[in-house]
N, C-alpha and C positions, 0 to 999 in steps of 0.2 A: 165582850172585856172592856173595862172602860179605860179613858187616856191615864189615872190616877193608877191604877194596876200596872202600868206597862212605864219601863225606864224613860227617859227623855233622850236616852243617847243608847248607842249601839253596845253597851257592857254586858257582860255575864251579869245574871244567865238569859239576858235576852238574845237570842241568836233570830236574826233576820232572816228570809231566804234569799239567796244567792240572785235569783231572776225573779221579777215580778212582770208581769204583763196584763195589760189594761186593756177592754175595752169601754171607751169613754161611752156611753150611751144615756140618753135623757134631756138632752138641751133644747129639743123641740117641744117635747112633753115640760118642763121644766118652764121655758118663757110661757107657752099656753095656759098653764097653770097660774100665771099672775099677770094675763092679757097684754103681754107683751110680744113683739116681733121673735119669730123663730130667730134671729140675728141676734138679737140680745141674748139669747140661750148661748151660742155659739161663744158670744164675747165672753161671758161669763165661766163660759169653758177655760178658755185662754185662761183664764184666771186660777181657775183649778187643775190645770196643767203646772201651773208655776208654783203653786203651793204643795203640789204631789210631789217633782222631781226635787222642793227643796227637804219635803220632809224624807223622803226615801234616799238623799245622801246623810241625812242624818239619822237615820236607821241603821246604816252601813248595807242597805242594800248595793249589789255591785251592778246589775243590770235592771233596768225599768224599759220595756217595749210597749207602745202607745198605738193604737189603732188609731191613726189621725184622718186619713182618708180611705176608703175601701176603693177597689175597681168598681163596685156595683154602684157607689153614691153617685156615679155619672147621670145616672137617671132621675136626679131628683130635678128641679124647676132650675131653669139656667141662671135665675137672678140668686139662687140660694147658691148655686155653685160658685158664682161668682164673688159672693161675699164669704165664704169658705177661702177661696185661692186669696182674697184680698188679706182676711184672716193671717194665711199662713205666712206672708210677704211681711205683715207687719210682727210676727211673731222673730222671725229669722232675724229683719232688720233690728226689731227692739230689743231680743232677748239673747241674740248670740253672744253679744259681748259678756254677758252675766253669766250664761252658761259656760264661756271658756275661763272667763277670771274665778269659774268654782272648779275648775279641771275636769269638767263633765266633757267626755268626747259624745259627738253623735256622729250614730248612723242612720242611714237611710235604706230600707227596704222596701220592693215593688217596681212595676215600670215603669223605667222613665221614658221610653219612647213615645211618642204624641204627647208629652208635656208642651206648654208654653216655654219657651226657650229659657226665660228669665226664671222661671219657677226650677227649672232643670239648675240652672248657674248657681241658685241661692241655697238647694240643696247641696250641690258640689261643695261650693264655697263652705258651708257648715263642716262638712268632713274634714274638707282639708284642714281648715283653721284649727280645729279641733283634736285632729288624728295623733298628735303625740300626747293628749292630757291621758291620764291613768286613773284617775277618779273615777265615778260613777258614769257607766255606757248609757246614752238616754237612745234606743233602736226606735226610730220613726218610721214607723209601717204605712208609707202613702201610696196612692193608687196602688194598693196591695189586697191582693186574694190569695189564699191559700193553695187552693186548688190551679192557679195561673202559676204558681211561684213554682208545685210542682212538676206543672206539663213544661216548664221553662227547664228545669232540672233534667227532665226526661229526652228532649231536645237535643240538650247540652251533651248527654250520655250516649245519645243514638249518634251524633256527630263525633264523637272521640271514637265510638265501635267501627263507623263506617271510615273512620281515616285509618283503623287499624292500629290505633295505639290504646285500644281497651278491648278486654275480651269478654263477650256477654257472660262467660261463666266467673269474671273476676266482678261484675257488677251486684255488690251486697248492701245490705241498709248502709252502712259505714258510705259505700261509694255514693245511695242516692244524695245522702245528708251531707257531704262534703260537697255538693253541686248545688246547695240551695243558698238563698240568697246571701246571708250572712254564717257560713258554717262555723266559724271560730265562734260563734256566741251561744252560751250552753241554753241549753233547753228551759223553756221558763219551769221554776218551781212551782208557782203558783198564777193562776189567771183569774183577775180579778174584772166582774162585768157589771155596771153600774145599771142602778134604773129599772132593776126588777126582773126582766129578760135573762131566760136561762137557755140562752146557745152561745155557740161560737160563732157563728155567722162568717164562717169560711175565714178565719182567723187561726193561724198558725197549726193548721191540720196533723202536720208531720210532725211539728216539735211538741207537740201537747199531749203526747200518749201516754204519759205517768203525768201529767201536769194534776196538782189539785186545783177544784172550781171552788170559787167563792161567788157567791150573788148577792148582792146587795139593793135593796128598793131605793136608795138615795142616788136621785139624776145626779150628774156629773159635775153642773156648775155648785152642787152643794159638799163635793167628797172633798174631803181634807185631811189633816194629821190624825185624827181621830178616828175617821173612817177606814185609812189605811192600817191603823193600827189595830182596829177592830178585824179586818180581814186576817191580820197576820195574826193574830190571837186564833181565830176560827183556823187556820192554816196550821198553827202548831199544836192544835189537839189532833190532828192528823195522822194516821199509822201509814206512812210511805211503804210498800212492799214491796213494790215494781213488779209485779206478779209472782213475787216469792213467798214464804211463810214466816219470815222474819223482817219485822220494819228496819228500814234503811234510815237514818237519820244522818244530819249533817250537810246537808242541802245547801 
């Protein structure tokens, strides 16, 4: 679907998915294809993030979750990790005021224990500053792994059972969901992965049970509003049955 076929604002008959999650992949390959250092790919990826958050707000998307740094990314070379942490610091310091001005609420999911103290403070400050905003919610998955999130939820449930505050027979799917990192955030309707890879890579495994998946060959630094609209256009062609026989709409 071309950009011309979609309206430039979230007005009928266009209906955006409520929650879009994005695996931002391909920064390194984008840089390598141009003979540039990997860090330049990450820098251009930050620019793509700015474009995408702005476009999502304009299109009426209520929640955007980004896979910014996985629990497995710590295995990358120390120099690259240092550059990524520096980009995170600069993004929050330089962009937080603009996000706040745009009524964006920032949420952070993932493990904070073991992170450098200034990183934890920046993440916490971003949440605190924007917590009363009621526009688009930007969920940042940082130091995040879905299996790790499920394990944290299981430990918390086990503690509740051990303390006698929860009976084992009362542990349901809803109970487990309530112990996830952001239980108030609805499950993603659409998950987009850039760069052509076709896997979830330990991202939102619990929440993605009935998400629609769109894989695009576009490297993340090249992702923009037309690419987002194209992914939404593909999503709109899907019939969401959630295991039933009748398609459900209105997500």
